[in-house]
N, C-alpha and C positions, 0 to 999 in steps of 0.2 A: 648651757645648751650648745650643742654642736651646730655650726652654721655652714660648714663646708662639707662637700661630698667626699666620702672616703671610698677608696677602691678596695674591693675584696682581694687580699693577697695573703698567701700562707707561706711563711718561711720561719725557720728556727731562729730564736733570739735568746738572750739572757736579760733578765730584769734585775737590777741591783737596787735594793731599798735598804738604806743603812749599810750594815756590814754583810747582809745576806745577798747571795746571788742565786737567782731562781730560774730554772729553765722555763721558757715560754715559747708560744707560737703566735704569730700575728693572725689576727682575724681580718682586720682592715686597717688601711693606713692612708695618710696624705701628708702634705708638707707641714701641717700644724699638730698632728698627733697620731696616735696608734691605739687600737684596741688589741689587747693580748689575752690569750688563754693560758691560765696557770692552774696548777692542780689544787692549790689551797689559798684561802684568803691571806692577804698580807697583813700581819698584825704588827703595825709600826706606828709610832707617834709622828713620824716624819711624813710630809706630803711630797717630798722630793724623791726622784728616782732617776736612774739612767737605764737606757735600753742599749744593748750591745748587739750588733749584727754584722754580718759580712755583706758589704755592698756588692753590686753587680761587677765592679772592677776588681773584686777580691780584697779590697781594703777593709779592715775592721773598723767600724764606726762606733762611737759612743755618742748617743743623743741624750742630753739632759732634759728632764721635764718634771712635771708634777703630777701626782696621782689625783685624778679628778673623779673617779668612780670605781667601785668594785661591786659587781652583781653576780649572784649565783646563776649558773647556766643549767639547762635541763640535763646535761651530761654529767653533772656533779662537779665540773670544773668551775672556775671563777673567771669572769671577764673583767679585766682591769683596763681602765681608760687612762692614757697618759697624754697630757698636753705638753708638746715640746716647748722648751725655753732656750734662749741663747744658742741658736744654731748659726754657725758662721757660714759664709758663702760656699766654701769648699765642701763642708758636710752637707749643705743643702743640695748642691749639684749631685753629689754621690747618692743622696737619698732619692732625689727625683729620678735619676738614672735607674736605680734599683726598683722603684715603684713601677716605672713604665717599661721595664725590660720584660721580654717574653719569658725568661726563665723564672720569674717570680710568680707565675700563674699557678 
């Protein structure tokens, strides 16, 4: 269960699960995780994944995490919940700057 507030932010990302890289769009995000919109369910035995996006600074970030949920959306897309793991200080600062930047609205 999610215990922290997530901010609604929409930006383009990529989700890597195993060897597959899937285009995704953020739904909401905070420093502990992200909800992503993807076109199809992830059929994988793995629960680990990486989220790639361009930070507010222009830097390309890879945030590692684990898949905690997949739910169908009314649009036909799938919402995928990722809980971040192993984020270093530099990546955390870039993530926070991106979350709170005006351009991510």
